C-alpha positions as CSV (number, residue, x, y, z in Angstrom):
1,M,25.6,-26.4,5.5
2,A,23.4,-25.1,2.7
3,K,23.5,-21.3,2.2
4,K,20.3,-19.5,2.7
5,P,18.9,-17.5,-0.2
6,R,19.2,-13.8,0.1
7,N,15.5,-13.3,0.3
8,A,15.0,-16.0,3.0
9,L,12.7,-14.8,5.8
10,P,14.5,-14.1,9.1
11,E,14.2,-16.5,11.9
12,L,13.1,-15.5,15.4
13,P,16.1,-15.3,17.8
14,K,16.0,-17.1,21.1
15,I,15.3,-14.3,23.5
16,P,16.1,-14.7,27.2
17,A,13.7,-13.9,30.1
18,I,13.6,-10.3,31.2
19,A,13.3,-9.8,35.0
20,G,9.8,-8.5,35.8
21,V,8.2,-9.4,32.5
22,R,5.8,-12.3,31.7
23,I,4.2,-12.5,28.3
24,A,1.7,-14.7,26.4
25,G,0.1,-15.0,22.9
26,I,-3.1,-17.0,22.7
27,A,-5.8,-17.8,20.2
28,S,-9.0,-16.0,21.5
29,G,-11.2,-16.2,18.4
30,L,-10.8,-12.7,17.0
31,K,-9.3,-14.3,13.9
32,D,-11.5,-16.7,11.9
33,N,-8.5,-18.9,11.1
34,G,-7.9,-19.9,14.7
35,K,-4.4,-18.4,14.9
36,R,-3.0,-16.5,17.9
37,D,-4.6,-13.1,18.2
38,L,-4.3,-11.9,21.8
39,F,-1.1,-10.6,23.4
40,V,-0.8,-10.1,27.1
41,A,2.2,-8.8,29.1
42,E,2.4,-8.5,32.9
43,L,5.1,-6.3,34.4
44,A,6.4,-6.0,37.9
45,P,5.1,-3.3,40.3
46,G,6.8,0.0,39.8
47,S,7.5,-0.5,36.1
48,T,7.6,2.6,33.9
49,I,6.4,3.1,30.4
50,A,6.9,5.4,27.4
51,G,5.0,5.3,24.1
52,R,4.5,6.7,20.6
53,L,1.1,6.5,19.0
54,T,-0.4,7.1,15.6
55,R,-0.8,10.7,14.5
56,S,-3.9,9.7,12.5
57,R,-6.9,12.0,13.2
58,C,-9.1,8.9,13.2
59,P,-7.4,6.7,15.8
60,G,-8.5,3.4,17.3
61,M,-10.2,3.2,20.7
62,P,-7.2,1.5,22.3
63,V,-5.0,4.3,21.1
64,E,-7.2,6.9,22.7
65,W,-7.2,4.9,26.0
66,S,-3.4,4.5,26.1
67,K,-2.9,8.1,25.2
68,R,-4.8,9.1,28.3
69,Q,-2.7,6.8,30.5
70,L,0.8,7.6,29.2
71,P,1.2,10.8,31.3
72,G,1.1,8.6,34.5
73,G,4.2,6.7,33.3
74,K,3.3,3.5,35.2
75,V,2.5,0.2,33.7
76,R,1.5,-3.3,35.0
77,A,-0.1,-4.8,31.9
78,I,-0.3,-4.5,28.2
79,V,-3.1,-6.1,26.2
80,A,-3.1,-6.1,22.4
81,S,-5.6,-7.8,20.1
82,S,-5.1,-8.6,16.4
83,G,-7.8,-9.3,13.8
84,N,-10.0,-6.5,14.9
85,S,-8.7,-2.9,15.3
86,N,-11.7,-1.5,17.3
87,V,-11.7,1.6,15.1
88,F,-14.8,3.4,13.9
89,T,-16.9,1.5,16.3
90,G,-18.6,4.2,18.4
91,D,-19.7,3.8,21.9
92,Q,-19.6,0.0,21.6
93,G,-15.9,0.2,20.9
94,R,-15.3,2.6,23.8
95,Q,-17.1,0.2,26.2
96,L,-15.1,-2.7,24.9
97,V,-11.9,-0.8,25.8
98,E,-13.2,0.1,29.2
99,N,-14.2,-3.5,29.9
100,T,-10.9,-4.9,28.8
101,A,-8.9,-2.5,31.0
102,T,-11.2,-3.1,34.0
103,A,-11.0,-6.9,33.7
104,T,-7.2,-6.8,33.3
105,A,-6.7,-4.5,36.2
106,K,-8.7,-6.7,38.5
107,L,-6.8,-9.9,37.4
108,I,-3.4,-8.3,37.8
109,G,-4.2,-6.3,40.9
110,C,-3.5,-2.8,39.7
111,R,-5.2,0.4,38.7
112,K,-6.9,0.7,35.3
113,S,-4.4,3.6,34.5
114,E,-1.6,1.0,34.6
115,V,-3.2,-1.1,31.9
116,F,-2.2,-0.2,28.3
117,L,-4.1,-1.4,25.2
118,A,-3.3,-1.7,21.5
119,S,-5.0,-3.3,18.5
120,T,-4.6,-4.1,14.8
121,G,-6.9,-5.6,12.2
122,I,-10.1,-5.0,10.4
123,I,-11.6,-1.5,10.8
124,A,-15.3,-0.7,11.5
125,E,-16.1,-4.3,12.6
126,K,-17.9,-4.3,16.0
127,K,-17.5,-7.0,18.6
128,V,-19.5,-7.8,21.8
129,V,-18.3,-5.3,24.4
130,T,-16.9,-8.0,26.7
131,F,-15.3,-10.0,23.9
132,V,-11.6,-9.2,24.7
133,A,-12.3,-8.9,28.4
134,D,-13.7,-12.4,28.5
135,K,-10.5,-13.7,26.9
136,V,-8.0,-11.9,29.2
137,P,-8.1,-14.6,32.0
138,A,-6.9,-17.2,29.5
139,G,-4.1,-14.8,28.5
140,I,-3.1,-14.3,32.1
141,K,-3.1,-18.0,32.7
142,A,-0.8,-18.6,29.8
143,L,1.8,-16.0,30.9
144,K,5.4,-17.2,30.8
145,K,8.9,-15.6,31.0
146,T,10.1,-16.6,27.5
147,A,6.9,-17.0,25.4
148,W,8.4,-14.6,22.8
149,H,7.5,-16.6,19.7
150,D,3.8,-17.0,20.8
151,A,3.8,-13.3,21.6
152,A,5.2,-12.2,18.3
153,C,2.8,-14.4,16.4
154,S,-0.2,-13.1,18.3
155,I,0.1,-9.6,17.0
156,M,0.5,-10.5,13.3
157,T,-2.2,-9.8,10.7
158,T,-0.9,-9.7,7.1
159,D,2.6,-10.4,8.2
160,R,4.6,-13.2,6.6
161,F,6.8,-13.8,9.6
162,P,7.0,-12.9,13.3
163,K,9.5,-10.2,14.2
164,A,11.7,-9.9,17.4
165,A,15.1,-8.7,18.4
166,F,17.1,-8.4,21.6
167,C,20.5,-7.4,23.0
168,K,22.4,-7.1,26.3
169,V,24.0,-3.7,27.1
170,N,25.7,-2.1,30.0
171,I,24.5,0.9,32.0
172,G,27.6,1.8,34.0
173,N,29.0,-1.6,35.1
174,V,25.6,-3.3,35.2
175,E,24.3,-5.5,32.3
176,V,20.7,-5.0,31.3
177,T,18.6,-6.8,28.7
178,L,16.5,-5.1,26.0
179,A,14.1,-7.0,23.8
180,G,11.2,-6.3,21.5
181,I,8.6,-7.7,19.2
182,A,6.8,-6.0,16.3
183,K,4.3,-6.5,13.5
184,G,3.7,-4.8,10.2
185,S,3.8,-5.3,6.5
186,Q,1.0,-3.1,5.0
187,M,-0.4,0.4,5.5
188,I,3.1,1.4,6.4
189,A,4.1,5.1,6.1
190,P,6.1,7.6,8.0
191,E,4.8,8.5,11.5
192,M,4.8,4.7,11.8
193,G,2.5,2.5,9.8
194,T,0.1,-0.3,10.6
195,M,2.5,-1.5,13.1
196,L,2.7,-2.5,16.7
197,S,5.9,-2.8,18.7
198,F,6.4,-3.7,22.4
199,L,9.8,-3.2,23.9
200,F,11.0,-4.3,27.3
201,T,14.0,-3.9,29.6
202,D,14.9,-4.8,33.1
203,A,16.7,-1.4,33.5
204,K,15.6,1.2,36.1
205,I,14.7,4.3,34.1
206,S,12.1,6.9,34.8
207,A,9.2,7.4,32.4
208,K,10.4,10.8,31.4
209,V,13.9,9.6,30.5
210,L,12.4,6.5,28.8
211,Q,10.2,8.7,26.7
212,S,13.1,10.8,25.5
213,C,15.1,7.6,24.5
214,L,12.1,6.2,22.7
215,N,11.4,9.4,20.8
216,R,14.9,9.5,19.4
217,A,14.8,5.8,18.5
218,V,11.4,5.9,16.8
219,D,12.4,8.9,14.8
220,R,15.4,7.1,13.5
221,S,13.7,3.8,12.7
222,F,9.9,3.3,12.6
223,N,9.5,6.8,11.2
224,C,12.0,6.2,8.5
225,I,10.2,3.4,6.7
226,S,7.5,3.2,4.0
227,V,5.8,0.4,2.1
228,D,2.6,1.8,0.6
229,G,2.4,5.4,1.8
230,D,-0.7,4.9,4.0
231,T,-0.8,5.8,7.7
232,S,-2.7,3.5,10.0
233,T,-5.2,4.3,12.7
234,S,-3.7,2.0,15.3
235,D,0.1,2.5,15.3
236,T,1.5,1.9,18.8
237,V,5.0,1.5,20.2
238,F,5.5,1.0,24.0
239,L,8.8,0.8,25.8
240,S,8.6,-0.6,29.4
241,A,11.3,-0.7,32.1
242,T,10.8,-3.0,35.1
243,G,13.7,-1.7,37.2
244,Q,14.4,-5.3,38.3
245,V,18.2,-5.2,37.6
246,N,20.4,-5.0,40.7
247,R,22.8,-2.2,41.6
248,Q,22.2,-0.1,38.5
249,P,23.6,3.4,38.8
250,K,20.9,6.1,39.1
251,I,20.0,7.8,35.8
252,D,19.2,11.5,36.2
253,H,18.4,12.6,32.7
254,A,18.2,11.3,29.1
255,K,21.6,12.6,28.1
256,D,23.3,11.0,31.1
257,P,26.6,9.5,29.7
258,L,25.7,6.2,31.5
259,L,22.8,5.8,29.1
260,R,24.8,6.3,25.9
261,D,25.1,2.6,25.1
262,F,21.5,1.9,26.1
263,R,20.3,4.6,23.7
264,A,22.4,3.2,20.9
265,A,21.2,-0.4,21.6
266,L,17.6,0.8,21.6
267,E,18.1,2.5,18.2
268,D,19.7,-0.7,16.9
269,I,16.8,-2.8,18.0
270,T,14.1,-0.5,16.7
271,G,16.1,-0.1,13.5
272,E,16.3,-3.9,13.1
273,L,12.5,-4.3,13.7
274,A,11.8,-1.5,11.3
275,R,13.8,-3.1,8.5
276,M,12.0,-6.4,9.2
277,I,8.7,-4.6,8.6
278,V,10.0,-3.3,5.3
279,R,11.2,-6.7,4.3
280,D,7.8,-8.2,5.1
281,G,6.2,-5.6,2.9
282,A,8.6,-6.3,0.0
283,K,6.7,-9.3,-1.3
284,K,9.0,-9.5,-4.3
285,G,12.1,-9.1,-2.1
286,R,13.1,-5.7,-3.4
287,L,14.2,-3.0,-1.0
288,L,15.2,0.6,-1.4
289,T,17.6,2.3,1.1
290,C,18.0,6.0,0.7
291,D,20.7,7.9,2.5
292,V,20.2,11.6,2.6
293,I,23.2,13.7,3.8
294,G,24.1,17.4,3.9
295,A,20.6,18.5,4.8
296,E,19.6,21.4,7.0
297,S,18.7,19.1,9.8
298,Q,17.9,15.4,10.6
299,R,14.2,16.1,10.3
300,A,14.8,17.7,6.9
301,A,16.9,14.8,5.7
302,R,14.2,12.3,6.8
303,N,11.5,14.3,5.0
304,I,13.5,14.4,1.8
305,G,14.2,10.7,2.0
306,R,10.5,10.0,2.5
307,S,9.7,12.1,-0.5
308,I,12.1,10.2,-2.7
309,V,11.2,6.6,-1.6
310,D,7.4,7.4,-1.8
311,S,7.6,9.0,-5.3
312,T,5.7,7.1,-7.9
313,L,8.0,8.4,-10.7
314,V,11.1,7.3,-8.8
315,R,9.6,3.9,-8.2
316,V,8.7,3.6,-11.9
317,G,12.2,4.5,-12.8
318,I,13.6,1.8,-10.6
319,A,11.2,-0.8,-12.0
320,G,12.3,0.1,-15.5
321,A,16.0,0.2,-14.5
322,E,16.2,3.8,-15.8
323,P,18.9,6.0,-14.2
324,R,17.0,9.2,-14.7
325,V,18.2,11.7,-12.0
326,G,15.5,14.2,-12.9
327,R,12.9,12.2,-11.0
328,I,15.1,12.2,-7.9
329,V,15.6,15.9,-8.3
330,M,11.9,16.4,-8.5
331,A,11.3,14.4,-5.3
332,V,13.9,16.4,-3.5
333,G,12.3,19.7,-4.6
334,K,8.8,18.7,-3.6
335,A,9.8,17.6,-0.1
336,G,9.2,21.1,1.3
337,E,12.6,21.3,2.9
338,R,15.5,23.7,2.1
339,A,17.5,22.5,-0.9
340,E,19.7,24.2,-3.5
341,R,19.6,22.7,-6.9
342,D,23.1,23.6,-7.8
343,R,24.6,21.8,-4.8
344,L,22.8,18.5,-5.2
345,G,24.8,15.3,-5.5
346,I,23.3,11.9,-6.4
347,A,24.8,8.4,-6.3
348,I,23.1,5.1,-7.1
349,G,24.6,1.8,-6.0
350,G,27.8,3.7,-5.1
351,V,28.1,5.2,-8.6
352,Q,28.3,9.0,-8.6
353,I,25.8,10.3,-11.2
354,A,25.6,14.0,-10.4
355,V,27.7,16.5,-8.5
356,A,27.0,20.2,-7.7
357,G,23.7,20.2,-9.6
358,E,25.0,18.6,-12.8
359,V,24.9,15.1,-14.3
360,L,28.3,13.6,-14.9
361,S,28.9,12.9,-18.6
362,D,31.1,9.9,-17.9
363,F,29.2,8.0,-15.1
364,D,29.0,4.2,-15.5
365,A,25.4,3.8,-16.8
366,K,25.7,0.1,-17.2
367,A,26.7,-0.4,-13.6
368,V,23.8,1.8,-12.5
369,V,21.3,-0.2,-14.6
370,K,22.6,-3.4,-13.2
371,H,22.2,-2.1,-9.7
372,L,18.6,-1.0,-10.4
373,K,17.8,-4.5,-11.5
374,A,19.1,-6.0,-8.2
375,G,17.0,-6.8,-5.1
376,W,18.6,-4.3,-2.7
377,I,18.9,-0.8,-4.2
378,H,20.8,2.1,-2.6
379,F,20.6,5.8,-3.2
380,T,22.8,8.5,-1.6
381,I,21.6,12.1,-2.0
382,D,23.8,14.9,-0.9
383,I,21.8,18.1,-0.3
384,G,25.1,20.0,0.2
385,I,23.9,22.7,2.6
386,G,24.3,21.3,6.2
387,R,25.1,18.4,8.4
388,G,21.7,16.7,8.7
389,K,21.5,13.1,7.7
390,A,18.9,10.3,7.7
391,R,18.4,6.8,6.3
392,V,15.0,5.8,5.0
393,W,13.9,2.4,3.9
394,S,11.1,1.3,1.6
395,A,9.7,-1.8,0.0
396,L,9.4,-1.9,-3.8
C-alpha cells in the first residue's frame, strides 16, 4: 500500500448513528456553486444542549438568537446555513432568523426556544426573509441517522476538506457515543475563529453539567488555535445530549468521577477538530505547536502561547529559519501575563536554546535551523514560575 504524504488531507471517518440524532446536509441555493449549504439536525424530545458563542461585539443574528435560547437548556433542532452569515443585515436579518426558527419548530413539533441557529459565510449580504425557512422542509425530509459526510460538507465555506471525529467511551459501565463535525480555515483566532462545530452524544447529561464539560473542552482546543488572528462574528459550538442510552448512571455534577472518561473524550474530539481547522488554514502545510509550561495558570499559559504564535516577528523568524530567541522573549513579555525574564527557558524542536533567562552558548544551531525549515515546528517555553500549562496551535 502506498504511503500517504505527510501533508495529505485527512479522510472523514465512518461515524456510527447516535441514538436520538438525525442529520442532513443539503444544497439550498445559498451558495452560487450549487454545493451543500444547509445543515439540519433533529434531536429526540428531552435532549439537552450547551454552547459557546463568539465574543465578537458585532455578532450574527443567529448567534443572538441562540444566545437567548441557551439558558433553557433544551434542544430539538439545529439549523445552520453556510454561504451567508446573516451579519450586519438589520431588521431583515432578524426577521429571517425568526422565520427560520418558527418554520423549523412547526415542522419538528417543538417550541421555538428549542430551535438553535448558526451561520457562516458572506457578511452584510441580505436575503429574502423567508429564504432559509423555505428550505428547511427539504432539510427535514433529507434527515438520516448517518449522513455525517453530507452534514460536514454543508457547513464548509473556504474549507479544503470536511472535518469530523467520534469515539465511544464509558460512563460507569455504560458505553456512550460522542461525535462531532466542524468547519473553519480562515478568520481563525482565539475565542474561536470563523468556525462552527456541532457535537452530539447519546449520554444523559443535564444542560448545566454539559456546559461545564464543554467550557473546559473549548478552552483547551478551539480557544488554543490561530490562523490569521481575526475573530469571527459567527463562531458557534453546540454540544447536545439526547439521553437515549439505556441504564446510564445518574450524573449529579460536572466533577462526578463517572464523567472523567467522558470529559477526556470530549477534549480529545474538540482537540482533534481544532487541529484539523489549523491544518486546513495551513495552505502550505506548515504548522506551529507551542507548549507553554510553568506559567501562573492555565489561562496565563494559553495567553502567552497565543502571543507567541500570533507574533509577526516570531513568524518572520520561522520563515527565515532564524533561531533568534529575542523575538520569543518579546512575545512572552507582551502577553500581559506574569513572567520573570531570568527564569525563562526556551526549546525549539527539542533543542534547548535558553535556560534561566540566558541563551546557551553551545546549543545545536544547525539542528534548530533544520527544524525551522520543516513542516511541523514545535516550541516549548518554560515560564518557570508556576504549574500552569497549555498547548497552542497555529498555521504558518
